[in-house]
N, C-alpha and C positions, 0 to 999 in steps of 0.2 A: 752540469756540463758534460760529465763523463760518468755514465752509470756503471762503469766497470771499476770505479774507485769508491772504496768504503772507508770511512773514518771510524775507528773503534777506540773508545776511551775506557781505560781500566781504573778501578778504584785505587789501585796502587799508585796512580799518577802517570802511568805510561799511556801514550797515544800512538796508535799505529795506523798508517795509511796503507790499506790492503788492496792489492790488485787482484780483482776477481778472475782475470783471464790467466795470469801467470801463476796464480795460487801462492803468492808470496808477498811479503811486506816491501813496499817501495821505500818508505821512510819510517823512522821511529823517533818519537819525541818523549822526553822525560822531564817531569816536573816534581818538586818536593812534596806537594800536597795532593791529597786524594781528589779525584775528579767525580763530580756529580752529574754533569751534563755537558754535551758538546753540540755545536751548531755550525753549519757551513755559511760562508759568504756566497752570494748567489753566483759569482764568477768561478767558484771552485778553486781559487788561488789562496784563500785564507780560511781559517776556522777559529772558533772561540771556545774556551773551556771555562766552566765554573768549578770552583774548588771549595774544599771544606773549611778553609781559613777566611772565607769571605772575599776572595780575590777572583778576578777575571783575567785570563791570559789570551792574547790574540797571537796566532802563529801564521807564518808563511809556509806554504806547502814545500817549497824548495829552500827553506831557511837553513840556518847553521845549527839547529837543535836547540835554539833558545827562543823564547817568545819575543816578538817585536814590540809588545807592549803589555804591561801589567797594570791593572786597575783595581783599586780597592774602593768601591762606590761609597761605602759608609764608614771607612776607616779614617781616623785622624792622621793627617800627614805630619810627622815630626819635622822640625826645622833643621835638625842636624843630618838629614839625609838617610836616616835609618829606616828600617822597614816599619810600616804602620802597624798599629796594634791589630792583633787577629780579631775577626768578626765571626758571626755565626755563619754556617755553611749557606752558600747559594745553591739552592736545590734545583733550579732550572733556569736556563738562559736561552733567549732567542735573538738572532742577529738578522735584522731586516733592513734592506737598503732601499733608498729612494732615488729617483732619476735626477731630481733637481735639488738635492739637499743632503744633509748629514744622515747617516744610518741611525735606526733605532736599535738600542740594546734594552731588552725587557727582561727582568729577572725577578724571582721570588726569593725571599730570605736575604741573608747577608748583613742584617743589622748588627750594630756593635753590641757587645755584651753588657754595656752599662745601661741599655734601654730596657730595664726590667719592667714587666707589666705592660709593655707596649703591644698594641694589637698587631696582628699579622699585616704585612705590607707587601705591595707590588711596586717595583721601582721601574721607572721609564727614563732612560738616558738618551737624550737627543741633542747632539752637538755639545755645547757647554752647559746645558741645563740638565738637572737631575731632579725628577719629581717622585716623591714618595707617597703612594696612595694607600691609606689605611683601610683595612677590610674589617667587617663586623665578626667574621668567623674565620677559622684557619683555612688556608688555601690548599685545595686538593690538587688542582692542575690549572693551567691556563693555555690559551691558544690564540695566536695572532691571525686576524682576518686580513687578507691581502687582496689587491685588485686582480692579481693573476693567479691561476692555479699552477703555473709552471715555476718550479724552483730555480730555473736557470735564467730567470729574467729579473729585472728590477721589481722588488716586491710591492712597493707602494702600500705599506700597511695603513689601515684606516680605523681599526678597532681591535680590542683585546677582550676575548671571552674568558672570564675568570670563574672557575667552579669552586665554590666554597662548600663547607660542610653542610650548611643549611640554606644556601642561596645560590643564585647564578647572576652575575652582574656582567655587563658589557660596557667597556670604557671607550669613549670617543677620542681617538688619537689626533684627529684633524682639527680639533677645537682647542683653543687656549684654556689651560687649566685642567684638561683631560676630564670633562664631566662624564657622568654615566648616562646611558640611555635609560629612559623610563621603561620599566619592564611591564609588558601587557599581560603577563601571566601571573596567577595567584600563588606565588611562592611564599607569600607573607601571611598565609592563613593562621600560622602559628607564631606570628609576630608577638602576640600576647595570647596566653592559653584561652581557648574557647570554653566559656562557662555555660552557654545555652544557645539554642538556635531554633529557627522557625523556617518552614518551607511553604511556599505559596505557588500553586500552579494555576494557570488560566487567569492571570492578573489582567487588569485593564491595559489595553495596548499602548496608551500614552505614558505609562508609568516608568518603564525602563528608559525611554528617551529623556524623561524629565529628570530622573536620578542621574543618568549619565551627563546631562547638561550641567548640573550643579557640581557633579563629581569632578568633571574635567577642569573646573576652575580651581580645584584644590591642589593642583600640581605644585609640588615644592620647587623652590627656586634652585637652580644649579643643574637641572637636567639638560642633556644635549637637545639641540633644536631639531636634530634629525630623527627620522623614524627608526624603529627597531630594526636592526640590520639583517637578522636571521628570518628569512621569508619563505622557507621551503614548506611544502605540504599544501593540501587543499581541504576545505571543509567538506563534511559529508552533505549529501543531498537528500536528507530525510524528509518525510512528509509531515512530521510533527512541527506544528507552527505556532502553538500557544506559548505565550511568555511565562517564564518561571523565575522566581526570585527566592534566594536564600538569604536570611538575616542571621548573622552571628553576633552574639554578645561576648565580650572578652573580659579578662580579669583586670585590665587596666582601665575599664570604663568605656572602652570604644565599642561602637556598633557599626558593622560593616554590612553593606548591601551588595549582593552578588547577582549577576545575570547567570542563571543556570539553565537557560533555554537549550533544548536539544541536548548535546553532550558537552557544551562549553561551560566554563566557569571563569567569569571575569568580574573583577571588582568594579562596582559602579560608584559607590559613594561611602565615605567614612565619616562617622559622627563621633565626636569626643565629648562624652557626658561629664568628664571631670572638670571641664572648663567652668561649670556652674559653681564649683565649690572652691573654697580657699585651700591651697595646698600648704600654706605656711601656718601650721598650728602651733600654739604655745604649749608649754609643758602641762598646763592645767587642762587644756582641751585634749591633749593626747590620752589622758586617762579615760576620757569618755568614749574612746574608740576601741576599747579592748575587745569588742565583739568581733570585729573583722579588721584587725590591725595589719594583717599581711597584705590584703588587697581591698582597701576600704571602698574603692569605686567599682568593684566587680559587679557585672550585670547578672541578675538572678532570673527575672521573668521579663518577657516583652509582649506587648499587645499592640497590634497594628491593624489599621483599617485601610486597605489598599484604595478604596474608592475616594475617601476623603483625605487620604494621606496623613491622617493623624497617627502619631506614635506615642506610646507610653512605655517607659522602662522603669523597672523596680530594681534597686541595688541591694547588696547584702547589708548595707548600713541603714536599713529601714527607711529608704527614701524613694520617692516616686517622682519622676520628671515627665511632664506632658509637653510634647513638641508639636508645633504646626509647621507645615511645609510652605516655603516661600521662595520665590525666584529673585527676591530683592534683598539687598544688604541693609540691615538695621543696626542701630546701637541702642541697647536696652540700658537705661539709666539705673533702674532698680529691678532686680529679679523678683517677681511676685512669689511669696512664700506663705504656705499654710503650715502651722505646726499642730499636730494632732496627738492627743493623749489617749492611748488605748491600754487599758489595764483591767485586772480583776480586783474588785473590792473584796477584802477579807470578811467572810461572814462572822468568824470568831477569832479573836486575838487573845492569846494568853496574857492575863494581866500580871504584872511583876509580883504582886502579893499572893498569887496563886488562887485568886478568887475563882469560884466556879460559875459565876454568872455569865461570863463572856462579855465581850464588847458589844456595844449597841450599834446596830447597823443604821447609820445616820444618812447614808446616801439614798436618795429617792430614785428608784429605777424607773426609767421611761416605760410607759405602757405602749403596746402596739397602736400605731396611728397617732401617737403624741406628736406635737410639733417638734421638729428636729432642732438641735442646737447648731446654730450657724455663726460664722464669724467671717468678716472680710479679711483680706490680707493685711498684715501689719504694715505700718508705714515705713518701717525699716526692714531690710531683708531678714534680720534676726533679732527677736526680742527675748532671746533666752537669757535667763539669769543663771549665773554660774554658781549654783547652790552647792553646798558642801555634800549633800546627799545625792547630788546628780539629778535633782528634779528639774523638769521642763528644760532639759538640755539635749539638743540633737547630737547624733553621732558625728555628723559632718557640718561644717559651717558654710553657709551660702555666701558667696563673695559679695562684698559691699561696694565694689567699684563698678563703673559702667562696663558692660559686656558687649563687645563688638561681635555681631553674628553675621556670618557670611551666608550667601544664598544656599538654601537647603533646609535642613530641619533646625528650627529656632525655638528656644525655650519659651513656653507660654506660662507655665506654673510649676513650682516645686512644692511637693508635699512631704513633710518630714514627721516621722514618729519620734517623740522625745522620751527621754528617760523619765521614769515615774518612780518616786520613792526609793531612789537608789538603784533601781533595776533597769537594765537596758531594754529597749523595745524589742519585741519579737519580730523575727524576719518575716517578710511578706511571703505568703504561700500561694496566693491566687490574685489574678489581676485581670480586669476586662475594661474596655471602653466602648462607648457608643457615640458616634459623631452626630447622629440625628437628635439624640436627647441631650447632648453636651455633658455627659456624665462619665466619670471614672469610678470604678469600685475596686477596692482591694481588701483582702482579708488575711488574717493570720490565726494563730492559736488562741487569741483572745476574742476576736469578733470580726466585724467588718465596718468599713466606713465608705460612704458614698460622697464624692466630691463633685460639685458643679463647677466645671472649669470655665464656664461662660461668665458666671457671676463671682468666680474665685472664692467659693465658700464651701463649708462642709454641710451637706444636707442631712446625712444620717450617720450616727456613730453608735453602734449597739454591740453588746456582748452576744455570743452565740445563744445563750440561754434566753435572752429577751426576744429572739426571733420566734421562738415557740409560743410565747405568751402563756396562756393557761393550758395549752394543750401539749405540754412537755411530756414526751413518752418516758423520760427517765426520771427516776425518783432521786432528785438531787436535794438532799436534806443538809442543813448546816451541821458541821461536825461538832463533836463534843470538845470543850475547851481542853480536856486532858489529852486529846489525841493530837496528832500532827496537824498543823494548820493546813487548810485546804482552800486554794483559791476558788472562787465562784464567778459566775458571770456577773458583770457589773457595768457600771456607767463609764463611758469614755468621754473625756472632756477635751477642750482645746484652750487656747491661750488664757482667756480672762479668768477662767475658773480654776487655774492651776493651784493657786495658793490655798484655797479652801480644801481642795482635794488632798493636798499634801498633809494639811493638818489633820484631816479625818484618818489618813492612813498611817500617821506616825505612831510608833509604839516603841518601847525599849528593844523589841526584837525585830522590828521591821527592817532596820538597816542591815541585819545579818542575812536577809533573804537572798539566796544566791541565784544565779541564772538558771539553775536546774529547775526552778519552778516553772520555767517556760515550757518544759517538756512533760508529757503525761508520764506519770510515775510507773505505769506498767510497761511503757514502750522503752526498750533499750536505746541508748543513744546512737547506736550504729544502725537502728532501724527507722529513725525519725524521718529520713529522706522520703521513704516511700509510704509511710503511714500518715504523715501530716502534710507533706508538700504536694502541690498539684502536679499534673503530668507535664506542664510546660517547663518547669524548672525546679529540680530539687536543689538543695543547698549546694552551690557550685564549688564551695571551698571546704567541704566536709571531708577531712582526710581520715575519718574513722575507718574501722574495719568494715569491709564490704560484705557483711554477712546478710543473708536474706531469710534465714530461718526465723519464722515467727508463727504464732497462732493467735488469731484475733477474730472476734465475732461481733457484729453490730448489735446482736440481741443481748449482749451482756450489759447489766445495768449497774456495774460497779461505779461508785462515786469517783474512784481514782481515774477511771477512764473518761467518764462523761464530763468531768470537771473541766477538762481542756479539749473540748470538741473543736477541732480546727476547721476553718473554711477551706475547702479543697478546690472548688471551681465555681464559675459564674456563667450565666448566658442571658443576654438581653433578647427580648422577643416581644411580639405583639400577639397576645393570646387571651384566653378566657382566664381571668384572675381567680375566679371562685367557681365552685361546683355549681353547675346549672346556669352560668352566665350566658347571655346571648349577645353581648357586645365585646368586641376585641378591645383590650386595654394594653398599653405598654407595661411590660412586666420585667422583673429581674428574677431569674431562677438562681437559687443559692444551694450549692451542694456541699455537704460536710464530710468530715473524715469518718463519721459513723454511719454513712450511707443514707442520710436524710436529704430530701429535696424540699426546700422551702420556697414560697412564692412571695415576692414583694410587688405590690401594685404601685405604679408611678403615675402621678398626676402632674402633667407638664403644662406650664403656661403657654399661651399662644405665641407663635413665631413673631419675630420682629422686635419692636420696642418693649412689649410686655415680657418677652423672654429675658430681658436684661433686668427687669424690676421685680417681677413676681417670683416667689419662691417655688421650688420643686417640692412636692409633698410625696412622701413614701410611707405606705402603710403595709405591714405584714398581713398576709391573708391566711397564713397557716401552712401546714404541711401537705405536699402533693403525694409523695411516695417514699418508701423506705426500701433499701437494697442491702445486700451483704457487702461489706467493704467500703472503702472511701470512693466517693463519687468522682469520676474522671471527666466525663463528657455528657453534655446535654444538647438537644436540638429539637426543633419543631418541624413537622412535616404537614402538608396539606392532605386533603382526603384522597388524592391520587398518589401519594407517596413521594412527592417532590419536596425538597427542602425549602423551607421559608427562611431566607436569610434575614438577619437582623436589619432593621431600617438603618440607613446611612444618609449623610449629607454629602452632596457632590463637592469636590474640591473647588475652592476659589482662592484668589490671591489675598491673604489677610493684610498685607502691607500695601494696600491700594494707595496710589499717590493722587489719582484723579478725584475730583470733588463733584458735587452736584448729583446728576442722574446716576452715574456709575456707582458712586458710593452708596446711594440709596438702594440700588438694586442689590448690592452685596448685603446690606443690612437687612433687607426684607426677604432674602432668599429663603425659600421654604425647603425643609429637608425632604429627600426622596424616601418615601415610606413604602415598604414592601408588605402587602397585606393579602390574605387569601381572597379568593373570588367570592363575591357576595352572593353568587348563585348556588353556593354549596349549602348543604343542609347544616344549619347552625348547630344542630344537636351533636353531630359527629363530624365536625368540619376540620378537626386537627388531631395530630398524634404528637405526643411528647415522647422522645427517645432519651432514655437515661441509661448510661453504662457506668458500672462501678468496677472495682478491682476483681469482682468475682462473677457478676452476672449483668444481664442487660434486660430491660423492660421497655415495653411500648404501652403508653397510657393514652386512652381515648379522652379527648377534651371536647366539651366541658364536663362530661359525665365523670371524669376522673377514675375510670375503670381500667384495670390492667387487662389488656386483650392479648398480649404476647409476652412470654417470659422465657429466657434461656440462660441456663447455668453454664458460663464459659469455661470456668476451671474450678476444681475443688482442691487440688493439691498444690497449685501455684497461685500466682496473682498477676493481674494485668498491670504493666508499667505505663503503657500509652494506648489510648483509644481515641479515634477520630471518626466523625460521621463525614464520608467523602462521597463525591460525585463521580460516578463511573459513566462510561459511554452508554451503558444499558440502564442506569438508574442509580439509586442511592444504596449505600451499604455502610456497615460499621466495620472498621478495620482495627485490629487489636494486636498488640505485641506483648507477649507473655514473658514472665521472668524465666520460664524454663526454655525459652528460645523459640517458641512457636509463634507464627504469624497466622492469624485467623481473620476471616471475613464472614460477616452475617448479612443476609438480605434484609431489606427494609420495605415495609413495616413488619414482615413476618418473622424475622430473626432466624431464618433458615441458614444453617452452616453452608457456606459456598466453598471455602478453602481452609485447610489446616496443614501448614507446612512447618516442619521442624527445621527452622532456618539457621538460628544462631543462639547457642547457649550463652547466657549472660555471664560473661567473665570479667567485665570491667564496669565500674560505676559510670564511666564516661558514656557508654552506650545507653544506659538507662536515662541519663540526663539529657541526651541530645537526640534520641530517636523521635521521629515525627513523620506522620502520614500527610499526604495532601491529595488533591483531586486527581482524577484520571489515572489512578493506579501507580502513583509515585510515592517513594518514601526515602528517607535518608538518616544517616547517623554518623557520628565521628568514630571511625574504627581505630584511630590512634590520635595522638595529639596533633598530628600534621596532616591527616588525611580525612577527607569527606567521602563516605561510601554511599553511593546512590543505588537504590534497588527499585525494581518494578514488579508489580503483580498484575499487570495489564497485558493481555494477549496482543493487543494492537501494537504496543510499544516493542514487545519481543519480536514480532514479525518485521518491524521496521528498523530493528537495531543495526543490522549490517549496512543499510543505506545511511544510517545516521553517522556511522564511524567515518572518520576522515582518511585521507591518504597521506602517509608520512613522506614518501618519495615521489617527486614529480620529474619527468624527463625535461632536460634543458639542453640547449645547443652548447657544444664544447667550444670554448673561445679559441681563436686562431693562435697557433703556436708562434712564439717570437721568431722573427727573421734573423738568422745568424749571420747572413752575409757571405759573400764568396771567399773573401780573404780570411775571415774569422774561421770559416770551416777548413780552409786550406792550411792555415798556419796555427790555428788555435790548438790543434792536437786533440780536439774532442772527438770521442768515438760515438758512433750511432748506438741505438738501442741494441742490447745484446739479448740473445735468446737464452733461456734458462738451460736448455739442453746443451747449447754451445758452451756455456760457462761450466756447468757441473756434470754433464753427461760423460760416461766412460768412453764413448766412441771418440769424442774430440779431445778429452783431457787424459785419457788412459786411466787405468785402475789406480786407486789410491794406494799409497805406501802402507805397509803392514804397521809401521810405527805410528800412523795417524789413527785417531779414533774415528769410528764409523757408527753412524746412528742406524740401528736396526729396529724398526717399529715392532712392538709386540702385538700379539693377536687381540688383546683386549684394550679397554680404555678409549677415551675420546679420540686420541691420536690415531689409534688403529681404525676407528670408525671413520674418521676423516679420510685417512688414506684409502680405505676400502671404497668409500663413497667417491673420492676423486678418481680412483682407478676405474670404477664402474662408469663414471661420467666420461672419462677418457676413451674407454672401449666403445661406449655408445657413440661418441663423436667420430671415432675412427670408422665404426661400422656405417655410420651415416654418410661420411665422405666416400667410403668404398661403394655404397649403393648409388650415390650421386654419379661417381665415375662410371660405374657399370651401366647406369641408365644413359649416360652421355655416349658411351661406346655403342650401346644397342641402337641409339638414335642415329649415329653415324652409319652403322651397318644397314639400318633400314633405308637410309637415303641412297647408299651405294646399290643396294638391291633394286630400288626403284629405278635408278639410273640404268642398270643393266637390263631391266625389263623393257624400259623405253628403247634402248639401243637394239635389243633383240626384235622388238616390234617393228622398228624402222627397217631392220635388215630383212624381215619377213616381207614387208611391203615391197621393198626394192626387188627382192627375188621373184615375187609374184608378177610384178610389172615386166621383168625380164623374160619370165616364162611366157607370158601372153604375147610378147613382142616376137619371140623366136619360135612360137608354136608351129606356124604354117611354113616356115622356111626349110628348104632342103639343105642337106649337108654341104652341097657345093656352093650354096648361096652365101655361106658365112665368109 
């Protein structure tokens, strides 16, 4: 009401009402407790203070030096009239009035000291009600949003913005219960630590609306019904129009889908994979989960098919969950489960009597092309027997109760690796799915397994050694019984054969085999992430030393290294399975940690009813190529250099409710298959691109001749490599451990770019870095931030247009009408000029006894002063120029008027001269 009056609260408990005009205090108020904040009543006749003892005091401006009211919001009121017990300090208070009701008093802090361990709270006092709102994190500050920007009018508060240490929440004051507004911005990306992520650009256009549709139904109860009240700013008008999606996997088992189109980041859908498992484990079961006891549900690798919307996730507890996308809600009575045994059979076992003959190898190893071992899902979700040695026991127990599944991603099948002979299963290192073939393949340091999720059965289960057949390039001989036992490639079983497998493996020393057998003996534990795991997801919970120094060569034939050759990558494709083939065959490329690419030919039954009945047959066809370092990425190009994407099946609603014709159409739907043109020369119609940690090769198919080869790095190694589509064609994008980002042309492998971008300082970067199409890449630069980068010139040129505007001009609301009598008798002064208040001309020079601020030549204050001085001088010069121009204009107008007057006088004089020219003097 009066901008010349300033209220000042001191920590000592003194409050001063300062008159800026007279330069002196009008009133002084004293209280016993320290003051933390003060706030005005909108009429300027009262103010409120918050104190260190948890009390609030309300004062009249013209009072008698005592507060008119003292409130202890959270203090217990004694019956004998004594002062209430002191509480914690009230750090901030705001006093907001309403036109037709009681005022709002909003404060932070002030809880009683007996509430130990209670979360930070915001208190809202309105009339006789006091609401205590608990926050997840400590409160940094809060601000009340009001209907008017003018502080001398009724405030009419409608929301409170609360800034927390790790979040921002807005509370609706106009609704009962004070619910919070749903936050449209991704402040919860670190709600649970991110363990892996994938980035997809140029997705199908209907994908983001579909995810948003099911995600919008996931809203928790209790949100305000109103829209987010902070609405400033405008989106950028960039020309980049293709949809982009980021998928993040988290330590608590959640998977989040984000809309990352242009420069926005908005959460679309959240999937909780932990719902599939029983959280209530018995003491006996807890012992089986020592592999990943901290975060047993953490996501390690994700495989996603955007066209079919199939999703497959692998967790650290050696479990794989396959999801289908549905817009309908279903209740699954029994979750389909497959339990898979993947292990190494011991070639030699030391006998207790020290015999030198060694144990007899009784397990029959499957030969290439042999009929696979399959099994349907068990009738009960878990058929595990709780054996004393941990055999046939999964790390997590699948829930046995019915599972209600909301629209979105719904569980289709759960695959679990079980304990074998007292050893926990090895974590999944690679994962891939193909919706056209209906197959999911996963691998670890033992071997690989192919699952048919249509028939819910295991198609193939082989150790890495068996993939080579008789063409194994490494001399893997059984060890002498006198030496340390060495695991070898072996048979992988499932449910029914578990008992016989255990009997074969049992020995007096087998129970002592530690989990260290799961790691290659030459690879240090702190290096396993990059030497064994695939580029999609290293062990997300490995807290070992982040050392990257290592020396390893794929040409070494040491038994210690080859014994645990891990599967590092997969690629489904339709290509020539064997050298010299003329027919395209569905194939699976398998990359290993020793740089070998192996080919498996797939024989698929016809679509429709036969696909449900006939088995899928997989036969290894041998080795395609060998490179230095672990295989990271594989792709197939046609003869023109364009990428041949894997075949996929278009999405359809799996929970169809209609019957008759529509159901038949869904059942007989044929997959969309992408194949090269038949007009191409079949001899050289395709190129296979293979990139490892050290080099890249391009192989001509079906001749299987290496036509291009490029050594990417000798001193470092590649962390992530992707074959990406650019506007001009295909290329290989690589991120190196020394911080370089490199791109190579395809199929010629010509270096296009080599930028020293980011030295690898954190394991998080290696785990989350990924490339995608059209020159985009991303990684987590901190636990709470996603960093997106581009290596595309088109995006760089459009970046400024893509950026939004933070501030937008709005019309200033009309100031409140004070009324004639209020202005006459209210005593309120109008706005005061700064020079009028503080200038020496009006107020005179300051007394020598008063401190005077003399800005120094340096520092930010000096710069601000200099800048403001320059701005002021420029403004004054501009005003002077305007005034000078105005005076010149007036002078010009006067000169023109004088010229017109002179011209008129000249005309009149001439006329007079003509009139009087012939007259004599006496005629006048």
